[in-house]
C-alpha positions as CSV (number, residue, x, y, z in Angstrom):
1,M,-17.1,-208.9,20.5
2,V,-20.0,-207.5,18.4
3,K,-19.7,-207.5,14.7
4,I,-21.5,-205.1,12.3
5,G,-20.4,-206.2,8.9
6,N,-16.6,-205.7,8.9
7,I,-16.8,-203.5,12.1
8,T,-15.7,-205.0,15.4
9,L,-17.0,-203.4,18.6
10,P,-16.2,-204.5,22.1
11,Q,-18.5,-206.8,24.0
12,F,-21.7,-204.9,24.9
13,P,-20.8,-201.6,23.2
14,L,-22.2,-198.2,24.2
15,L,-23.4,-196.1,21.2
16,L,-24.1,-192.4,21.1
17,A,-27.5,-191.8,19.5
18,P,-27.8,-189.5,16.5
19,M,-29.5,-186.3,17.8
20,E,-30.3,-183.2,15.7
21,D,-28.4,-180.1,16.8
22,V,-26.6,-182.1,19.4
23,S,-24.4,-185.0,18.0
24,D,-22.2,-182.8,15.8
25,P,-18.4,-183.4,15.6
26,P,-17.6,-181.2,18.7
27,F,-20.0,-183.1,20.9
28,R,-19.0,-186.5,19.4
29,A,-15.3,-185.7,20.1
30,V,-16.2,-185.2,23.8
31,C,-18.2,-188.4,24.0
32,K,-15.5,-190.4,22.3
33,T,-13.0,-189.3,24.8
34,L,-15.4,-190.2,27.6
35,G,-16.1,-193.8,26.5
36,A,-18.6,-193.9,23.6
37,D,-17.7,-197.0,21.4
38,M,-19.6,-195.9,18.3
39,M,-21.3,-192.7,17.2
40,Y,-23.5,-191.3,14.5
41,T,-23.8,-188.0,12.7
42,E,-26.9,-185.9,13.0
43,F,-29.4,-187.1,10.5
44,I,-29.0,-185.8,7.0
45,S,-31.7,-185.3,4.4
46,S,-31.2,-187.4,1.3
47,E,-32.9,-184.6,-0.7
48,G,-30.6,-182.1,0.8
49,L,-27.5,-184.1,-0.2
50,I,-28.7,-184.4,-3.7
51,R,-29.4,-180.6,-3.9
52,D,-25.9,-180.1,-2.5
53,A,-27.5,-178.1,0.4
54,I,-24.7,-176.5,2.5
55,K,-26.2,-177.6,5.9
56,S,-26.6,-181.2,4.7
57,R,-23.1,-181.4,3.2
58,K,-21.6,-179.9,6.4
59,K,-23.0,-182.8,8.4
60,L,-20.9,-185.2,6.3
61,D,-17.8,-184.1,8.2
62,I,-16.3,-187.0,10.1
63,F,-12.8,-187.4,11.6
64,D,-10.5,-190.4,12.1
65,Y,-10.5,-190.1,15.9
66,E,-14.2,-190.7,15.9
67,R,-14.1,-194.1,14.3
68,P,-16.1,-196.2,14.1
69,V,-18.7,-193.7,13.0
70,G,-21.8,-193.9,11.0
71,I,-23.5,-191.3,8.8
72,Q,-27.3,-191.3,9.2
73,I,-29.6,-190.4,6.3
74,F,-33.4,-190.1,6.0
75,G,-35.9,-189.6,3.3
76,G,-39.0,-191.1,1.6
77,D,-37.9,-191.5,-2.0
78,E,-36.1,-194.6,-3.1
79,D,-34.0,-193.0,-5.9
80,A,-33.0,-190.1,-3.5
81,M,-32.0,-192.6,-0.8
82,G,-30.0,-194.7,-3.1
83,M,-28.2,-191.7,-4.6
84,S,-27.5,-190.2,-1.2
85,A,-26.0,-193.5,-0.1
86,R,-23.5,-193.2,-2.9
87,I,-22.7,-189.6,-1.9
88,V,-22.2,-190.7,1.7
89,E,-19.8,-193.5,0.7
90,A,-17.5,-190.9,-0.9
91,V,-16.5,-189.5,2.5
92,D,-15.8,-193.1,3.8
93,P,-17.8,-193.6,7.0
94,D,-17.7,-196.9,8.7
95,L,-21.4,-197.5,8.1
96,V,-24.5,-195.9,6.7
97,D,-27.5,-195.7,9.0
98,I,-31.1,-195.1,8.0
99,N,-33.4,-193.0,10.2
100,F,-36.8,-194.7,10.5
101,G,-37.4,-193.3,14.0
102,C,-37.5,-189.5,14.1
103,P,-41.0,-188.5,15.3
104,V,-40.8,-184.8,14.6
105,K,-43.8,-183.6,12.6
106,K,-41.8,-181.8,9.9
107,V,-40.0,-185.0,9.1
108,V,-43.0,-187.4,9.4
109,C,-45.1,-185.2,7.2
110,K,-42.6,-185.8,4.4
111,G,-43.1,-189.5,4.7
112,A,-39.7,-190.0,6.3
113,G,-38.3,-190.9,9.7
114,A,-41.0,-192.5,11.8
115,G,-43.6,-191.7,9.1
116,V,-42.4,-194.8,7.2
117,L,-43.7,-197.0,10.1
118,K,-47.1,-196.7,8.4
119,D,-45.8,-198.3,5.2
120,I,-43.5,-201.2,5.9
121,D,-43.3,-202.1,2.2
122,L,-41.9,-198.6,1.5
123,M,-39.5,-199.0,4.4
124,I,-38.1,-202.1,2.8
125,R,-37.8,-200.6,-0.6
126,L,-36.0,-197.6,0.9
127,T,-33.7,-199.9,2.8
128,K,-32.9,-202.0,-0.3
129,A,-32.1,-198.8,-2.2
130,V,-29.5,-197.8,0.4
131,V,-28.1,-201.3,0.7
132,N,-27.7,-201.5,-3.1
133,G,-26.2,-197.9,-3.2
134,T,-23.2,-198.6,-0.9
135,T,-20.6,-201.1,-0.1
136,K,-20.6,-200.0,3.5
137,P,-22.6,-201.9,6.2
138,V,-26.1,-200.5,6.4
139,T,-27.9,-200.2,9.8
140,V,-31.3,-198.9,10.8
141,K,-32.7,-196.9,13.8
142,T,-36.4,-197.2,14.3
143,R,-39.3,-197.3,16.8
144,L,-41.7,-200.0,17.9
145,G,-44.4,-198.8,15.5
146,W,-46.6,-195.9,14.7
147,D,-48.8,-196.2,17.8
148,H,-49.7,-198.8,20.4
149,S,-52.4,-200.4,18.3
150,S,-49.9,-200.9,15.4
151,I,-46.7,-202.1,17.0
152,N,-45.0,-204.1,14.3
153,I,-41.3,-204.2,15.3
154,E,-41.0,-208.0,15.1
155,E,-42.1,-208.1,11.5
156,V,-40.1,-205.0,10.7
157,A,-36.9,-206.5,12.2
158,E,-37.2,-209.7,10.2
159,R,-37.9,-207.9,6.9
160,L,-35.1,-205.3,7.5
161,Q,-32.6,-208.1,8.1
162,D,-33.8,-209.9,4.9
163,A,-33.3,-206.6,3.1
164,G,-29.6,-206.7,4.0
165,I,-29.1,-204.5,7.1
166,K,-26.2,-205.5,9.5
167,A,-27.6,-204.2,12.8
168,L,-30.8,-202.7,14.2
169,A,-31.2,-200.1,17.0
170,I,-34.7,-199.9,18.5
171,H,-36.1,-197.0,20.5
172,G,-38.7,-198.5,22.9
173,R,-41.5,-196.1,22.1
174,T,-44.0,-195.6,19.3
175,R,-44.1,-192.5,17.2
176,A,-47.3,-191.5,18.9
177,Q,-45.5,-191.4,22.3
178,L,-42.8,-189.0,21.1
179,Y,-40.7,-189.0,24.3
180,K,-43.6,-189.4,26.8
181,G,-44.0,-192.2,29.2
182,E,-41.5,-195.0,29.7
183,A,-39.8,-196.9,26.9
184,D,-41.1,-200.4,26.6
185,W,-38.0,-202.6,26.2
186,S,-40.0,-205.9,26.3
187,W,-40.6,-205.5,22.5
188,I,-36.9,-205.0,22.0
189,A,-36.3,-208.3,23.9
190,K,-38.8,-210.1,21.7
191,V,-36.8,-209.0,18.6
192,K,-33.5,-210.1,20.2
193,N,-34.9,-213.5,21.3
194,N,-36.4,-214.2,17.8
195,P,-34.5,-217.2,16.5
196,R,-34.6,-215.8,13.0
197,I,-32.7,-212.7,14.0
198,H,-28.9,-213.0,13.8
199,I,-27.8,-209.3,13.5
200,P,-26.9,-207.2,16.6
201,I,-29.9,-205.6,18.3
202,F,-29.2,-202.4,20.3
203,G,-31.7,-201.0,22.8
204,N,-32.5,-197.3,23.1
205,G,-34.7,-195.2,25.4
206,D,-34.5,-194.0,29.0
207,I,-30.9,-195.0,29.7
208,D,-29.7,-192.3,32.1
209,S,-27.7,-194.2,34.8
210,P,-25.3,-197.1,35.2
211,E,-27.8,-199.0,37.3
212,K,-30.4,-198.8,34.5
213,A,-27.9,-199.9,31.9
214,L,-27.0,-203.0,33.9
215,E,-30.7,-203.7,34.6
216,F,-31.7,-203.5,31.0
217,K,-28.6,-205.5,29.8
218,D,-29.5,-208.3,32.1
219,R,-33.3,-208.2,31.7
220,Y,-33.5,-207.8,28.0
221,G,-30.4,-209.4,26.6
222,V,-29.6,-206.8,24.0
223,D,-26.2,-206.7,22.3
224,G,-25.5,-203.1,23.3
225,I,-27.1,-199.9,24.4
226,M,-27.6,-196.6,22.6
227,V,-27.6,-193.5,24.8
228,G,-29.2,-190.3,23.6
229,R,-30.6,-187.6,25.9
230,G,-28.8,-189.2,28.9
231,A,-25.5,-187.9,27.4
232,I,-26.6,-184.3,26.9
233,G,-24.6,-182.3,29.4
234,Y,-23.2,-185.5,30.9
235,P,-21.0,-187.3,28.4
236,W,-19.3,-189.0,31.4
237,I,-22.2,-191.4,31.4
238,F,-20.4,-193.7,29.0
239,N,-17.3,-194.3,31.2
240,E,-19.6,-194.5,34.3
241,I,-21.7,-197.3,32.7
242,K,-18.6,-199.2,31.6
243,Y,-17.0,-199.0,35.1
244,F,-20.2,-200.0,36.8
245,L,-20.8,-203.0,34.5
246,K,-17.2,-204.2,35.1
247,T,-16.9,-203.6,38.9
248,G,-20.4,-203.0,40.3
249,R,-19.1,-199.7,41.7
250,H,-19.6,-196.1,40.8
251,L,-16.9,-193.8,39.4
252,P,-16.7,-190.5,41.4
253,P,-18.9,-187.9,39.7
254,P,-16.9,-185.3,37.7
255,T,-15.6,-182.4,39.7
256,I,-16.3,-178.8,38.7
257,Q,-12.8,-178.6,37.3
258,Q,-13.5,-181.6,35.1
259,R,-16.8,-180.2,34.0
260,V,-15.2,-176.9,33.1
261,E,-12.4,-178.7,31.2
262,V,-15.0,-180.6,29.1
263,I,-17.0,-177.5,28.4
264,R,-13.8,-175.7,27.3
265,R,-12.8,-178.6,25.1
266,H,-16.3,-178.8,23.6
267,L,-16.3,-175.0,23.0
268,L,-12.9,-175.1,21.3
269,R,-13.9,-177.9,19.0
270,S,-17.1,-176.0,18.2
271,I,-15.1,-172.9,17.2
272,E,-12.7,-174.9,15.2
273,W,-15.4,-176.7,13.2
274,K,-18.0,-173.9,12.9
275,G,-15.9,-170.8,13.1
276,P,-15.8,-168.3,16.0
277,V,-19.2,-166.7,15.5
278,L,-21.4,-169.7,14.9
279,G,-19.3,-172.0,17.2
280,I,-19.8,-169.7,20.2
281,L,-23.4,-169.0,19.4
282,E,-24.5,-172.7,19.0
283,M,-22.5,-173.7,22.1
284,R,-24.8,-171.6,24.3
285,S,-27.5,-174.3,24.4
286,H,-25.1,-176.7,26.1
287,Y,-24.0,-174.7,29.2
288,A,-27.2,-175.1,31.2
289,N,-27.0,-178.9,31.0
290,Y,-23.3,-179.1,31.7
291,L,-23.7,-176.9,34.9
292,K,-27.0,-178.2,36.1
293,G,-27.3,-178.8,39.8
294,F,-24.9,-176.2,41.1
295,P,-26.5,-173.7,43.5
296,N,-26.9,-170.1,42.2
297,I,-25.3,-171.1,38.9
298,K,-27.9,-169.0,37.0
299,E,-25.8,-165.8,37.3
300,F,-22.8,-167.4,35.6
301,R,-25.0,-169.0,32.9
302,S,-26.7,-165.7,32.2
303,R,-23.3,-164.0,31.7
304,I,-21.7,-166.7,29.6
305,V,-24.5,-166.8,27.0
306,T,-24.0,-163.1,26.3
307,L,-20.3,-163.3,25.6
308,N,-18.8,-163.4,22.1
309,S,-15.2,-164.4,22.5
310,F,-13.5,-167.5,23.8
311,E,-11.3,-165.4,26.1
312,E,-14.3,-163.8,27.8
313,I,-16.1,-167.2,28.2
314,D,-12.9,-168.8,29.5
315,E,-12.6,-166.1,32.1
316,V,-16.1,-166.9,33.4
317,L,-15.4,-170.6,33.3
318,N,-12.4,-170.0,35.5
319,E,-14.6,-168.1,37.9
320,V,-17.1,-171.0,38.0
321,S,-14.2,-173.4,38.7
322,R,-12.9,-171.3,41.6
323,C,-16.4,-170.6,43.1
324,Y,-17.5,-174.2,43.2
325,D,-14.2,-175.8,44.0
326,G,-14.9,-178.9,46.0
327,H,-18.7,-178.8,45.3
328,I,-19.8,-182.2,43.9
329,V,-23.1,-182.7,42.0
330,V,-24.4,-186.1,41.0
331,K,-25.9,-186.5,37.5
332,Q,-29.0,-184.5,37.0
333,P,-31.7,-185.8,34.7
334,F,-31.8,-184.1,31.3
335,A,-34.8,-181.8,30.8
336,F,-35.8,-180.1,27.6
337,N,-35.9,-176.4,27.6
338,K,-38.8,-174.7,25.7
339,A,-36.9,-174.5,22.4
340,Q,-35.6,-178.0,22.6
341,K,-39.0,-179.6,23.0
342,E,-39.6,-179.4,19.3
343,E,-36.1,-179.3,18.0
344,V,-34.0,-181.9,19.8
345,C,-34.8,-185.2,18.2
346,E,-33.3,-188.5,19.5
347,Y,-34.0,-190.7,16.5
């Protein structure tokens, strides 16, 4: 078992990474059903919480079926981070997570997210403010460093642990890399093998298959894995990894009927949580990834993103199910579309 404060997770847990505009309650519900052991909200601005901004407050919504679930906050001001930790505790998450990893320019320019990697003393002060502001376990998600010449994750891990965090998730890239190149897990292994480190260390970056999960587990010795972009459009990855780690065999890929059922479930949750207009509108970005790999699927996708009622969308989904009955597609790698290149942030 893996312990994060008073939270008990299974041996080698699989975590859903916090992703802006992706890991909202509807998507988290799907991932939980398909094997995610712990999940996080989209990141929430500490300043937004204090101002009582509607969008920030909405992201505080968590549900009992998600547990254990963490609420992730970010910011560059100690007082705001401490105050937001107290606000977050009021909705009773299982833990509070701090985002020190988001590389997006609009976050970094505010001295938050990965921007804090340039000022480790500030990072520690912000962490202590959150630890002192809540009774919940505090965890951190971060990167290796600002750039290749300033990788400082070993020092950061020790100082964060000393500041009181109960677990650390490390994305194996620097801020300068964004999502380019391969994640370097050797630095994550150095942190895990440091005899001073006694908190759980979770690895993140490039996990998109059961084989890679097993390889990284064995090679780097981390306590668990955090999956981000590999779950977009393919939440089955959690159960597939678990089955492969246990048996060495692959689960059959999801049938078109199973894909359609998960899309339908995701859509219904989206409508329930966001309302019929916004729920349908924001679900449109998910269809392409759910249906990736099927021949001539573009016609159906083009139709479905123009529809404005569940009944109309459901009718097209039934057509897709009938048309591709018996057609199996293995997992396709996630690819950013033009809009997502700047907006989707795997912290």
